[in-house]
N, C-alpha and C positions, 0 to 999 in steps of 0.2 A: 253552952257552945263557944269558942273562943273565935277571936278574929282568923286564926290559922283555918281551922275546920271551914267557916265560912269560905275563906277564900279557897281553898281545895274544893268545897262543893260547887261553887260559883263555876270553877276552872273544869270541872268534869261537865257540868250544867251546860256552857258553852263548848266543850269537846264534843260531847254528843248531838249538841245543835249543830254543829259544822260538820259533824261525820253524816247525820240525815241530808242536809243540805247539799252534801257532794254525791250521796245515793240517787237522790230525787233527782239532781240534774243529769245523772248520769241515764237515768231510764228513760228520762225527757227526751234526751239527744239520740238515744237509739228506737225510741218509737216515733221520733220524727222524722227519722231517714228511710222508712218505709213508705213507699207508693199504694197503702192499699186504701182505695180496691184498685185493681189492676185490671179489671171488666167490668162492665156495666152491671150495675143493681136493678132490681126490680122491685117496685113498690107496690105491696098489692094494698087496697084499700076496698074493704070488704061491704059496702055499701051503696047507695044506689047514685049512679052520676047524676052530677046538677046539685048535689046536697052539699050540705056544712062541712061533711068529712071530706068528700072527693074534692073541694076546694081548697080545703088544708093540704092535703096529700098532695095537689098541683102544685103549690105553692110550695111545700116541703122541698119536692122534685126537682122544682125551679132552682130554688137555693142550692142544695147539693150539687146541681150541674154547672153553677158558676164557679168560676176556678180562682175569685179572690178572697178564698175560704181563710 
């Protein structure tokens, strides 16, 4: 493989990487613009109250309800 082929391969790789970054940025921007969820969520913890899963569920709900996410 000569130097011209190597330069072409690097150029194609960089072009593909730039396209992937551009597509990813466009998808992330579109997803960030959505205001999901627009209504209240219900978290169901199918275990007894006062147990470790109840504690984790309550902490998770508290974290999700905070506005600084």
